[in-house]
Each structure stands twice: as C-alpha cells, then as structure tokens.
PATOR-399063 format. One record per residue: x, y, z of N, C-alpha, C in turn; residue number from 1; residue in one letter. Coordinates in nm, 2 decimals. Example, Ala and Ser with C-alpha at 12.3 -4.5 7.8 and 13.67 -1.06 7.14 Angstrom:
# residues 2
{n.east=1.32, n.north=-0.57, n.up=0.78, ca.east=1.23, ca.north=-0.45, ca.up=0.78, c.east=1.32, c.north=-0.33, c.up=0.78, vexke=1, bavex=a} $
{n.east=1.28, n.north=-0.22, n.up=0.71, ca.east=1.37, ca.north=-0.11, ca.up=0.71, c.east=1.29, c.north=0.00, c.up=0.79, vexke=2, bavex=s} $
This chain:
# residues 90
{n.east=8.04, n.north=5.38, n.up=10.90, ca.east=8.17, ca.north=5.44, ca.up=10.89, c.east=8.15, c.north=5.56, c.up=10.80, vexke=1, bavex=x} $
{n.east=8.21, n.north=5.67, n.up=10.85, ca.east=8.21, ca.north=5.80, ca.up=10.78, c.east=8.35, c.north=5.86, c.up=10.78, vexke=2, bavex=x} $
{n.east=8.38, n.north=5.92, n.up=10.67, ca.east=8.51, ca.north=5.99, ca.up=10.66, c.east=8.49, c.north=6.13, c.up=10.62, vexke=3, bavex=x} $
{n.east=8.54, n.north=6.23, n.up=10.70, ca.east=8.53, ca.north=6.37, ca.up=10.67, c.east=8.66, c.north=6.41, c.up=10.59, vexke=4, bavex=x} $
{n.east=8.64, n.north=6.49, n.up=10.49, ca.east=8.75, ca.north=6.55, ca.up=10.41, c.east=8.72, c.north=6.68, c.up=10.36, vexke=5, bavex=x} $
{n.east=8.81, n.north=6.77, n.up=10.35, ca.east=8.79, ca.north=6.91, ca.up=10.29, c.east=8.85, c.north=6.91, c.up=10.15, vexke=6, bavex=x} $
{n.east=8.76, n.north=6.94, n.up=10.06, ca.east=8.81, ca.north=6.96, ca.up=9.92, c.east=8.76, c.north=7.10, c.up=9.87, vexke=7, bavex=x} $
{n.east=8.86, n.north=7.18, n.up=9.83, ca.east=8.83, ca.north=7.32, ca.up=9.79, c.east=8.75, c.north=7.39, c.up=9.89, vexke=8, bavex=x} $
{n.east=8.79, n.north=7.38, n.up=10.02, ca.east=8.73, ca.north=7.45, ca.up=10.13, c.east=8.59, c.north=7.40, c.up=10.17, vexke=9, bavex=x} $
{n.east=8.54, n.north=7.29, n.up=10.11, ca.east=8.41, ca.north=7.24, ca.up=10.15, c.east=8.43, c.north=7.10, c.up=10.22, vexke=10, bavex=x} $
{n.east=8.37, n.north=7.09, n.up=10.34, ca.east=8.38, ca.north=6.96, ca.up=10.41, c.east=8.28, c.north=6.86, c.up=10.35, vexke=11, bavex=x} $
{n.east=8.33, n.north=6.74, n.up=10.31, ca.east=8.24, ca.north=6.64, ca.up=10.26, c.east=8.25, c.north=6.52, c.up=10.36, vexke=12, bavex=x} $
{n.east=8.14, n.north=6.46, n.up=10.39, ca.east=8.13, ca.north=6.34, ca.up=10.47, c.east=8.10, c.north=6.23, c.up=10.38, vexke=13, bavex=x} $
{n.east=8.20, n.north=6.14, n.up=10.37, ca.east=8.19, ca.north=6.02, ca.up=10.28, c.east=8.16, c.north=5.90, c.up=10.35, vexke=14, bavex=x} $
{n.east=8.06, n.north=5.82, n.up=10.30, ca.east=8.03, ca.north=5.69, ca.up=10.36, c.east=8.08, c.north=5.59, c.up=10.27, vexke=15, bavex=x} $
{n.east=8.20, n.north=5.53, n.up=10.29, ca.east=8.26, ca.north=5.43, ca.up=10.20, c.east=8.17, c.north=5.31, c.up=10.19, vexke=16, bavex=x} $
{n.east=8.17, n.north=5.25, n.up=10.07, ca.east=8.09, ca.north=5.13, ca.up=10.04, c.east=8.19, c.north=5.01, c.up=10.06, vexke=17, bavex=x} $
{n.east=8.13, n.north=4.89, n.up=10.05, ca.east=8.21, ca.north=4.77, ca.up=10.06, c.east=8.31, c.north=4.78, c.up=9.94, vexke=18, bavex=x} $
{n.east=8.28, n.north=4.83, n.up=9.83, ca.east=8.37, ca.north=4.84, ca.up=9.72, c.east=8.49, c.north=4.93, c.up=9.75, vexke=19, bavex=x} $
{n.east=8.46, n.north=5.04, n.up=9.81, ca.east=8.57, ca.north=5.13, ca.up=9.85, c.east=8.66, c.north=5.06, c.up=9.95, vexke=20, bavex=x} $
{n.east=8.61, n.north=4.99, n.up=10.04, ca.east=8.69, ca.north=4.92, ca.up=10.14, c.east=8.78, c.north=4.81, c.up=10.07, vexke=21, bavex=x} $
{n.east=8.72, n.north=4.74, n.up=9.98, ca.east=8.80, ca.north=4.64, ca.up=9.90, c.east=8.91, c.north=4.71, c.up=9.82, vexke=22, bavex=x} $
{n.east=8.88, n.north=4.82, n.up=9.76, ca.east=8.99, ca.north=4.90, ca.up=9.69, c.east=9.10, c.north=4.93, c.up=9.79, vexke=23, bavex=x} $
{n.east=9.06, n.north=4.98, n.up=9.91, ca.east=9.16, ca.north=5.01, ca.up=10.01, c.east=9.25, c.north=4.89, c.up=10.04, vexke=24, bavex=x} $
{n.east=9.18, n.north=4.77, n.up=10.07, ca.east=9.25, ca.north=4.65, ca.up=10.10, c.east=9.35, c.north=4.61, c.up=9.99, vexke=25, bavex=x} $
{n.east=9.30, n.north=4.62, n.up=9.87, ca.east=9.39, ca.north=4.58, ca.up=9.75, c.east=9.51, c.north=4.67, c.up=9.74, vexke=26, bavex=x} $
{n.east=9.48, n.north=4.80, n.up=9.76, ca.east=9.59, ca.north=4.90, ca.up=9.74, c.east=9.70, c.north=4.89, c.up=9.84, vexke=27, bavex=x} $
{n.east=9.65, n.north=4.86, n.up=9.97, ca.east=9.75, ca.north=4.87, ca.up=10.08, c.east=9.78, c.north=4.74, c.up=10.15, vexke=28, bavex=x} $
{n.east=9.71, n.north=4.63, n.up=10.10, ca.east=9.74, ca.north=4.50, ca.up=10.16, c.east=9.70, c.north=4.49, c.up=10.31, vexke=29, bavex=x} $
{n.east=9.59, n.north=4.56, n.up=10.34, ca.east=9.54, ca.north=4.56, ca.up=10.48, c.east=9.40, c.north=4.50, c.up=10.49, vexke=30, bavex=x} $
{n.east=9.35, n.north=4.47, n.up=10.60, ca.east=9.22, ca.north=4.42, ca.up=10.62, c.east=9.14, c.north=4.54, c.up=10.68, vexke=31, bavex=x} $
{n.east=9.03, n.north=4.58, n.up=10.62, ca.east=8.95, ca.north=4.69, ca.up=10.66, c.east=8.90, c.north=4.66, c.up=10.80, vexke=32, bavex=x} $
{n.east=8.86, n.north=4.54, n.up=10.84, ca.east=8.81, ca.north=4.50, ca.up=10.97, c.east=8.91, c.north=4.53, c.up=11.08, vexke=33, bavex=x} $
{n.east=9.04, n.north=4.54, n.up=11.05, ca.east=9.14, ca.north=4.56, ca.up=11.15, c.east=9.17, c.north=4.71, c.up=11.17, vexke=34, bavex=x} $
{n.east=9.10, n.north=4.80, n.up=11.10, ca.east=9.13, ca.north=4.94, ca.up=11.11, c.east=9.07, c.north=5.00, c.up=11.24, vexke=35, bavex=x} $
{n.east=9.15, n.north=5.07, n.up=11.31, ca.east=9.10, ca.north=5.15, ca.up=11.42, c.east=9.18, c.north=5.28, c.up=11.43, vexke=36, bavex=x} $
{n.east=9.16, n.north=5.36, n.up=11.53, ca.east=9.23, ca.north=5.49, ca.up=11.54, c.east=9.38, c.north=5.47, c.up=11.56, vexke=37, bavex=x} $
{n.east=9.43, n.north=5.36, n.up=11.60, ca.east=9.57, ca.north=5.35, ca.up=11.62, c.east=9.64, c.north=5.29, c.up=11.50, vexke=38, bavex=x} $
{n.east=9.57, n.north=5.22, n.up=11.41, ca.east=9.63, ca.north=5.16, ca.up=11.30, c.east=9.59, c.north=5.23, c.up=11.16, vexke=39, bavex=x} $
{n.east=9.50, n.north=5.32, n.up=11.16, ca.east=9.46, ca.north=5.38, ca.up=11.04, c.east=9.54, c.north=5.51, c.up=11.02, vexke=40, bavex=x} $
{n.east=9.60, n.north=5.52, n.up=10.90, ca.east=9.68, ca.north=5.64, ca.up=10.87, c.east=9.59, c.north=5.74, c.up=10.80, vexke=41, bavex=x} $
{n.east=9.64, n.north=5.86, n.up=10.79, ca.east=9.57, ca.north=5.97, ca.up=10.72, c.east=9.56, c.north=5.93, c.up=10.57, vexke=42, bavex=x} $
{n.east=9.67, n.north=5.86, n.up=10.52, ca.east=9.66, ca.north=5.82, ca.up=10.38, c.east=9.54, c.north=5.72, c.up=10.36, vexke=43, bavex=x} $
{n.east=9.52, n.north=5.63, n.up=10.45, ca.east=9.41, ca.north=5.54, ca.up=10.44, c.east=9.27, c.north=5.61, c.up=10.44, vexke=44, bavex=x} $
{n.east=9.26, n.north=5.71, n.up=10.53, ca.east=9.14, ca.north=5.79, ca.up=10.54, c.east=9.12, c.north=5.87, c.up=10.41, vexke=45, bavex=x} $
{n.east=9.22, n.north=5.93, n.up=10.36, ca.east=9.21, ca.north=6.01, ca.up=10.23, c.east=9.19, c.north=5.92, c.up=10.11, vexke=46, bavex=x} $
{n.east=9.24, n.north=5.80, n.up=10.11, ca.east=9.21, ca.north=5.70, ca.up=10.00, c.east=9.06, c.north=5.67, c.up=10.00, vexke=47, bavex=x} $
{n.east=9.01, n.north=5.64, n.up=10.12, ca.east=8.86, ca.north=5.61, ca.up=10.13, c.east=8.78, c.north=5.73, c.up=10.08, vexke=48, bavex=x} $
{n.east=8.82, n.north=5.85, n.up=10.12, ca.east=8.75, ca.north=5.97, ca.up=10.08, c.east=8.76, c.north=5.98, c.up=9.93, vexke=49, bavex=x} $
{n.east=8.88, n.north=5.97, n.up=9.87, ca.east=8.89, ca.north=5.98, ca.up=9.73, c.east=8.81, c.north=5.88, c.up=9.65, vexke=50, bavex=x} $
{n.east=8.81, n.north=5.75, n.up=9.70, ca.east=8.73, ca.north=5.65, ca.up=9.63, c.east=8.58, c.north=5.68, c.up=9.64, vexke=51, bavex=x} $
{n.east=8.54, n.north=5.73, n.up=9.75, ca.east=8.40, ca.north=5.76, ca.up=9.77, c.east=8.36, c.north=5.88, c.up=9.68, vexke=52, bavex=x} $
{n.east=8.44, n.north=5.98, n.up=9.68, ca.east=8.41, ca.north=6.11, ca.up=9.61, c.east=8.42, c.north=6.08, c.up=9.46, vexke=53, bavex=x} $
{n.east=8.51, n.north=6.00, n.up=9.41, ca.east=8.51, ca.north=5.96, ca.up=9.27, c.east=8.38, c.north=5.88, c.up=9.24, vexke=54, bavex=x} $
{n.east=8.35, n.north=5.79, n.up=9.32, ca.east=8.23, ca.north=5.70, ca.up=9.30, c.east=8.10, c.north=5.79, c.up=9.29, vexke=55, bavex=x} $
{n.east=8.09, n.north=5.89, n.up=9.37, ca.east=7.97, ca.north=5.97, ca.up=9.37, c.east=7.97, c.north=6.09, c.up=9.28, vexke=56, bavex=x} $
{n.east=8.09, n.north=6.11, n.up=9.21, ca.east=8.10, ca.north=6.22, ca.up=9.11, c.east=8.13, c.north=6.35, c.up=9.17, vexke=57, bavex=x} $
{n.east=8.17, n.north=6.36, n.up=9.29, ca.east=8.21, ca.north=6.49, ca.up=9.35, c.east=8.34, c.north=6.53, c.up=9.29, vexke=58, bavex=x} $
{n.east=8.43, n.north=6.43, n.up=9.27, ca.east=8.56, ca.north=6.46, ca.up=9.20, c.east=8.56, c.north=6.37, c.up=9.08, vexke=59, bavex=x} $
{n.east=8.63, n.north=6.42, n.up=8.98, ca.east=8.64, ca.north=6.35, ca.up=8.85, c.east=8.71, c.north=6.21, c.up=8.87, vexke=60, bavex=x} $
{n.east=8.65, n.north=6.11, n.up=8.81, ca.east=8.70, ca.north=5.97, ca.up=8.82, c.east=8.84, c.north=5.96, c.up=8.77, vexke=61, bavex=x} $
{n.east=8.88, n.north=6.05, n.up=8.68, ca.east=9.01, ca.north=6.05, ca.up=8.61, c.east=9.12, c.north=6.11, c.up=8.70, vexke=62, bavex=x} $
{n.east=9.08, n.north=6.17, n.up=8.81, ca.east=9.17, ca.north=6.23, ca.up=8.90, c.east=9.24, c.north=6.13, c.up=8.98, vexke=63, bavex=x} $
{n.east=9.38, n.north=6.12, n.up=8.97, ca.east=9.45, ca.north=6.02, ca.up=9.04, c.east=9.45, c.north=6.05, c.up=9.19, vexke=64, bavex=x} $
{n.east=9.48, n.north=5.95, n.up=9.27, ca.east=9.48, ca.north=5.97, ca.up=9.41, c.east=9.59, c.north=6.07, c.up=9.45, vexke=65, bavex=x} $
{n.east=9.71, n.north=6.07, n.up=9.38, ca.east=9.81, ca.north=6.16, ca.up=9.41, c.east=9.77, c.north=6.30, c.up=9.38, vexke=66, bavex=x} $
{n.east=9.70, n.north=6.32, n.up=9.27, ca.east=9.65, ca.north=6.46, ca.up=9.24, c.east=9.54, c.north=6.50, c.up=9.34, vexke=67, bavex=x} $
{n.east=9.46, n.north=6.41, n.up=9.39, ca.east=9.36, ca.north=6.44, ca.up=9.49, c.east=9.42, c.north=6.49, c.up=9.61, vexke=68, bavex=x} $
{n.east=9.54, n.north=6.43, n.up=9.65, ca.east=9.61, ca.north=6.48, ca.up=9.77, c.east=9.64, c.north=6.63, c.up=9.77, vexke=69, bavex=x} $
{n.east=9.66, n.north=6.68, n.up=9.64, ca.east=9.69, ca.north=6.82, ca.up=9.63, c.east=9.57, c.north=6.91, c.up=9.65, vexke=70, bavex=x} $
{n.east=9.45, n.north=6.85, n.up=9.64, ca.east=9.32, ca.north=6.92, ca.up=9.66, c.east=9.26, c.north=6.90, c.up=9.80, vexke=71, bavex=x} $
{n.east=9.29, n.north=6.79, n.up=9.86, ca.east=9.22, ca.north=6.75, ca.up=9.98, c.east=9.30, c.north=6.78, c.up=10.11, vexke=72, bavex=x} $
{n.east=9.22, n.north=6.79, n.up=10.22, ca.east=9.28, ca.north=6.81, ca.up=10.35, c.east=9.19, c.north=6.75, c.up=10.45, vexke=73, bavex=x} $
{n.east=9.24, n.north=6.73, n.up=10.57, ca.east=9.15, ca.north=6.68, ca.up=10.68, c.east=9.10, c.north=6.81, c.up=10.75, vexke=74, bavex=x} $
{n.east=8.98, n.north=6.80, n.up=10.81, ca.east=8.92, ca.north=6.91, ca.up=10.88, c.east=9.02, c.north=6.95, c.up=10.99, vexke=75, bavex=x} $
{n.east=9.01, n.north=7.08, n.up=11.03, ca.east=9.10, ca.north=7.13, ca.up=11.13, c.east=9.09, c.north=7.05, c.up=11.26, vexke=76, bavex=x} $
{n.east=8.98, n.north=7.00, n.up=11.30, ca.east=8.97, ca.north=6.92, ca.up=11.42, c.east=9.02, c.north=6.78, c.up=11.41, vexke=77, bavex=x} $
{n.east=9.08, n.north=6.75, n.up=11.29, ca.east=9.13, ca.north=6.62, ca.up=11.27, c.east=9.03, c.north=6.54, c.up=11.18, vexke=78, bavex=x} $
{n.east=9.08, n.north=6.42, n.up=11.14, ca.east=8.99, ca.north=6.34, ca.up=11.06, c.east=8.88, c.north=6.27, c.up=11.14, vexke=79, bavex=x} $
{n.east=8.77, n.north=6.25, n.up=11.08, ca.east=8.67, ca.north=6.16, ca.up=11.14, c.east=8.67, c.north=6.03, c.up=11.07, vexke=80, bavex=x} $
{n.east=8.71, n.north=5.93, n.up=11.14, ca.east=8.71, ca.north=5.80, ca.up=11.08, c.east=8.66, c.north=5.70, c.up=11.18, vexke=81, bavex=x} $
{n.east=8.53, n.north=5.66, n.up=11.16, ca.east=8.47, ca.north=5.57, ca.up=11.25, c.east=8.50, c.north=5.43, c.up=11.19, vexke=82, bavex=x} $
{n.east=8.60, n.north=5.36, n.up=11.24, ca.east=8.63, ca.north=5.23, ca.up=11.18, c.east=8.52, c.north=5.13, c.up=11.18, vexke=83, bavex=x} $
{n.east=8.52, n.north=5.04, n.up=11.08, ca.east=8.41, ca.north=4.94, ca.up=11.09, c.east=8.43, c.north=4.85, c.up=11.21, vexke=84, bavex=x} $
{n.east=8.32, n.north=4.79, n.up=11.25, ca.east=8.33, ca.north=4.69, ca.up=11.36, c.east=8.37, c.north=4.56, c.up=11.31, vexke=85, bavex=x} $
{n.east=8.48, n.north=4.50, n.up=11.36, ca.east=8.53, ca.north=4.38, ca.up=11.31, c.east=8.43, c.north=4.27, c.up=11.33, vexke=86, bavex=x} $
{n.east=8.42, n.north=4.17, n.up=11.23, ca.east=8.33, ca.north=4.06, ca.up=11.25, c.east=8.36, c.north=3.98, c.up=11.37, vexke=87, bavex=x} $
{n.east=8.26, n.north=3.91, n.up=11.43, ca.east=8.29, ca.north=3.82, ca.up=11.54, c.east=8.38, c.north=3.71, c.up=11.50, vexke=88, bavex=x} $
{n.east=8.46, n.north=3.66, n.up=11.59, ca.east=8.54, ca.north=3.54, ca.up=11.56, c.east=8.46, c.north=3.42, c.up=11.52, vexke=89, bavex=x} $
{n.east=8.52, n.north=3.34, n.up=11.43, ca.east=8.45, ca.north=3.22, ca.up=11.38, c.east=8.46, c.north=3.11, c.up=11.48, vexke=90, bavex=x} $
C-alpha cells in the first residue's frame, strides 16, 4: 500500500506500516482491511500520509493532523491509495 501526498510542493510516497493502519482504525473506527477506492476518503488517505511522514521524520511529530492539512495536498492526478488486500474469510 502506498499513499502519495504533496507537502510544500514535494510529492512524497508514503508506505504506511501496521502501526499507521491501527492509528487510522482507532481514530476513525474503521477496519483498514475494508478500505477500497469507494470507501476511502481523502481524509483517510491524508491521515495515513501524516502518520507515515511523522513516523519517518519528514514532518515534525508535534504537528497536529489539522495543521498538517494546511500544508498537504493530493497530487493533481488525484491520490494514490492502493488499499490493502483484505484477509481471506475464516
């Protein structure tokens, strides 16, 4: 799974970790395995980008998600969000 985001005019490709996905699930009460192009919002994509960029030190960990929204944008061609493949049914 990769997420593309523009910060200060630079496109960053973020590869969210399991921890980033758990943070998304906790914040929004969703299941990452259920995400696809029809159910994933721009907010979810930007949250994953923010979590990954904070984790890797590209943006300051003290930067709130709301403040990140003032710095970030999706690439002109739209966001790249390759959703995770859901696990097989039990």
